[in-house]
C-alpha positions in Angstrom: 21.6 5.4 2.0 20.3 3.6 5.0 21.4 6.3 7.3 19.6 9.0 5.3 16.5 7.2 4.1 14.0 9.9 4.6 16.1 12.4 2.8 16.6 9.9 -0.1 12.8 9.4 -0.3 12.0 13.1 -0.2 14.6 13.8 -2.9 13.1 11.0 -5.1 9.7 12.4 -4.6 10.9 15.9 -5.5 12.5 14.6 -8.7 9.4 12.6 -9.6 7.2 15.7 -9.0 9.4 17.9 -11.2 9.3 15.2 -14.0 5.6 14.8 -13.7 5.0 18.6 -14.0 7.8 19.5 -16.3 7.9 16.5 -18.6 4.4 14.9 -18.6 5.2 13.0 -21.8 7.4 10.6 -19.9 4.5 9.5 -17.7 3.1 6.6 -19.8 6.5 5.0 -20.2 7.4 5.3 -16.5 4.0 3.9 -15.5 5.0 0.6 -17.1 7.9 0.4 -14.6 5.7 0.6 -11.5 4.7 -3.1 -11.3 8.2 -4.4 -12.0 9.8 -2.1 -9.5 7.2 -3.1 -6.9 7.8 -6.7 -7.6 11.6 -6.2 -7.2 11.0 -4.3 -4.0 8.9 -7.1 -2.6 11.4 -9.7 -3.6 14.1 -7.8 -1.6 11.7 -7.5 1.3 10.7 -11.2 1.2 14.4 -12.0 1.1 14.9 -10.4 4.5 12.7 -12.9 6.2 13.6 -16.6 6.3 10.9 -18.9 4.9 10.5 -20.8 8.2 10.0 -17.6 10.1 7.4 -16.5 7.7 5.5 -19.7 8.1 5.7 -19.4 11.8 4.2 -15.9 11.6 1.0 -17.4 10.0 0.3 -19.0 13.4 0.1 -15.6 15.1 -3.7 -15.6 15.3 -4.0 -12.5 17.4 -2.0 -10.3 14.9 -3.8 -11.8 11.9 -7.2 -11.1 13.6 -6.1 -7.5 14.4 -5.0 -7.0 10.7 -8.3 -8.3 9.4 -10.3 -6.3 11.9 -8.6 -3.0 11.2 -9.0 -3.4 7.4 -12.5 -5.0 7.1 -14.3 -3.7 10.2 -12.6 -0.4 11.3 -11.8 1.0 7.8 -15.4 0.3 6.3 -16.8 2.1 9.4 -14.5 5.1 8.9 -15.4 5.2 5.2 -19.1 4.9 6.0 -18.8 8.0 8.3 -17.1 9.9 5.5 -19.4 8.7 2.7 -22.4 11.1 3.1 -20.0 14.1 2.8 -18.3 13.0 -0.4 -19.1 14.8 -3.7 -22.3 13.5 -5.2 -20.6 12.4 -8.5 -20.9 8.6 -8.6 -17.5 8.3 -10.4 -15.8 10.2 -7.6 -17.6 8.1 -4.9 -16.7 4.8 -6.7 -13.1 5.9 -7.0 -12.9 6.8 -3.3 -14.5 3.5 -2.3 -12.2 1.4 -4.5 -9.1 2.9 -3.1 -10.0 3.2 0.6 -11.6 -0.2 1.0 -8.6 -2.2 -0.2 -5.6 -2.6 2.1 -2.1 -2.2 0.7 0.0 -5.3 -0.1 3.2 -3.7 -1.4 5.1 -0.7 -0.1 3.3 -0.9 3.3 5.7 -3.7 4.2 8.8 -1.5 3.6 7.4 1.6 5.4 6.3 -0.6 8.3 9.9 -1.8 8.6 11.3 1.7 8.5 9.1 2.7 11.4 10.2 -0.3 13.5 7.1 -2.3 12.8 7.0 -6.0 12.3 7.3 -6.4 8.6 7.7 -10.1 9.1 4.2 -10.5 10.5 2.8 -8.2 7.8 4.5 -10.2 5.1 2.8 -13.3 6.4 -0.6 -11.5 6.4 -0.2 -10.1 2.9 -1.6 -13.0 0.8 -4.5 -13.2 3.3 -5.2 -9.5 3.0 -5.2 -9.6 -0.8 -7.5 -12.6 -1.0 -9.8 -11.1 1.6 -10.2 -7.8 -0.2 -11.0 -9.6 -3.5 -13.9 -11.3 -1.7 -15.0 -8.3 0.4 -14.8 -5.5 -2.2 -18.0 -6.6 -4.2 -19.9 -6.9 -1.0 -18.8 -3.6 0.3 -19.5 -1.8 -3.0 -23.0 -3.3 -3.0 -23.6 -2.0 0.5 -22.4 1.5 -0.4 -23.6 1.9 -3.9 -26.0 -0.9 -4.8 -25.8 -3.8 -7.2 -25.6 -1.8 -10.4 -22.2 -0.2 -9.5 -20.8 -3.1 -7.6 -21.0 -5.2 -10.8 -18.9 -2.9 -12.9 -15.6 -3.8 -11.1 -13.4 -6.5 -12.7 -11.4 -8.8 -10.4 -8.7 -9.5 -13.0 -6.2 -6.9 -11.8 -6.3 -8.4 -8.3 -5.5 -11.8 -9.6 -2.6 -10.5 -11.7 -1.3 -8.5 -8.7 -1.4 -11.7 -6.5 0.7 -13.5 -9.1 3.2 -10.7 -9.9 3.5 -9.0 -6.5 3.2 -12.0 -4.1 3.7 -15.4 -5.7 6.6 -14.7 -8.0 8.7 -12.5 -5.7 8.1 -14.9 -2.8 9.1 -17.9 -4.8 12.3 -16.1 -6.1 13.1 -15.0 -2.5 12.8 -18.5 -1.2 14.9 -19.9 -4.0 17.6 -17.3 -3.3 17.5 -18.2 0.4 17.9 -21.9 -0.5 20.8 -21.1 -2.8 22.5 -18.9 -0.1 22.1 -21.8 2.4 24.1 -24.1 0.2 26.6 -21.9 -1.8 28.9 -19.0 -0.9 28.0 -17.4 -4.2 24.3 -17.5 -3.1 25.2 -15.8 0.1 27.0 -13.0 -1.7 24.1 -12.5 -4.1 21.6 -12.4 -1.3 23.7 -9.9 0.7 24.2 -7.7 -2.3 20.5 -7.7 -3.3 19.5 -6.9 0.2 21.3 -3.6 0.1 19.0 -2.4 -2.7 15.9 -1.8 -0.7 16.3 1.9 -0.1 17.2 2.5 -3.8 14.2 0.5 -5.0 11.7 2.3 -2.8 13.1 5.6 -3.9 12.7 4.5 -7.5 9.1 3.5 -6.8 8.3 6.8 -5.3 9.9 8.7 -8.1 8.2 6.7 -10.8 4.8 6.9 -9.1 4.9 10.6 -8.8 6.3 11.2 -12.3 3.8 8.9 -14.0 0.7 9.8 -12.0 0.9 13.6 -11.7 0.3 14.2 -15.4 -3.0 12.3 -15.1 -4.4 15.1 -12.9 -3.8 17.6 -15.8 -6.9 19.8 -16.1 -8.7 17.9 -13.3 -6.9 19.2 -10.2 -10.2 20.6 -9.0 -11.8 17.1 -9.0 -8.8 15.7 -7.2 -8.7 18.5 -4.7 -12.3 17.8 -3.7 -11.3 14.4 -2.2 -7.9 15.4 -0.8 -9.4 16.5 2.6 -11.0 13.0 2.9 -7.7 11.3 2.3 -5.9 13.5 4.8 -8.7 12.9 7.4 -8.5 9.1 6.7 -4.7 9.1 7.5 -5.3 11.0 10.7 -8.2 8.9 11.9 -6.5 5.6 11.1 -3.3 6.6 13.0 -5.4 6.8 16.2 -7.7 3.9 15.3 -4.8 1.6 14.5 -3.1 2.6 17.8 -6.3 1.8 19.7 -6.8 -1.5 18.0 -3.2 -2.6 18.8 -3.9 -2.0 22.4 -7.2 -3.8 22.2 -5.6 -6.9 20.9 -2.7 -6.5 23.4 0.0 -6.4 20.6 3.6 -5.6 21.2 5.0 -2.4 19.7 6.3 -3.9 16.4 3.0 -5.7 15.8 0.9 -2.7 16.8 2.8 -0.5 14.4 2.3 -3.0 11.6 -1.4 -3.1 12.2 -1.5 0.7 12.2 0.3 0.9 8.8 -1.9 -1.9 7.4 -5.0 0.1 8.3 -3.7 3.4 7.0 -2.1 2.4 3.7 -4.4 1.5 0.7 -4.0 -0.6 -2.4 -4.0 2.3 -4.9 -1.4 0.9 -7.3 -3.4 -2.4 -7.6 -6.9 -0.8 -7.8 -5.8 1.8 -10.4 -6.1 -0.8 -13.2 -9.6 -1.6 -11.9 -10.5 2.1 -12.1 -9.0 2.5 -15.6 -11.1 -0.5 -16.8 -14.4 1.1 -15.7 -16.9 2.4 -18.3 -16.4 5.9 -19.7 -19.0 7.4 -17.5 -16.6 6.7 -14.6 -13.6 8.5 -16.1 -13.1 10.5 -12.9 -12.5 7.4 -10.8 -8.9 6.9 -11.9 -8.1 10.6 -11.1 -9.6 10.1 -7.6 -7.4 7.0 -7.1 -4.3 8.8 -8.3 -5.0 11.6 -5.9 -5.0 9.1 -3.0 -1.7 7.7 -4.2 0.0 11.1 -4.1 -1.4 11.9 -0.6 -0.4 8.5 0.8 3.2 8.9 -0.5 3.6 12.0 1.6 1.6 10.5 4.5 3.9 7.5 4.7 7.0 9.6 5.0 5.4 11.4 7.9 4.2 8.1 9.4 7.7 6.8 9.5 8.6 9.5 11.9 5.3 9.8 13.9 4.2 6.2 14.4 7.1 5.3 16.7 5.9 8.1 18.9 2.3 6.9 18.9 3.4 3.4 19.7 6.7 3.6 21.6 8.8 0.5 22.0 8.7 0.9 25.8 5.4 2.5 26.8 5.5 4.6 29.9 
């Protein structure tokens, strides 16, 4: 599976798309599996990085500064440039802002590793990015939409995501590493679990597509209106992330990680925020789901293209 990862992911997406279109009734049940699968994926990812190395990565001030800059300076500026051209519907605008202003904390780590980026550094930055977006989102929503709309967003899903996607998988990974350091059985378990990354990411992609596509039923026009903005965002952030890596004089793996961090968004965490909005914002979850689907396809392309944008040995 490791040798044919992209093919595995495209196959999983195809099956997920067929399920979403042909059997929409399975969507609600599959949606319940997204968070557990993401938690398992992050557990396996955390398991790849020794605890001591992860702690050392927190001292990489230049990388952390670049990750914060790309997500909380560059991205808001890019969104601000797009904002006047968005549809006038407040629900659509709120949905776009929710998803584009929040950096990803889950599958970005895996895709970064697939493209030869420093998943280790990005792992170390993940808790910081999640806390920073919790603090920054109300301020940014206020700047874009005013206090009335900024106040309708509940931070509860962020807190639950921090516990279920960061704290618990990280604690389990460290416990497994400690077991592997002391017992042969622990070594065998860690080695076996580590082989599951490709299968887990494929499962996440399949479940996301199968569960989220039915939500667009009858509202493809609303989703289609924001698709060009999401595509433009991916294109712009590829070049903006590359430029920022050079500005901070990062090596190729760190530069690729910064690029991925700026381009991927926290759609699977902000979706519960969108679903919790008042009824007058019913389109916001649809807008978030549309971004999820575009990003899934975009990340498969990024895995191939980013190493060319940031080569390991620049000419």
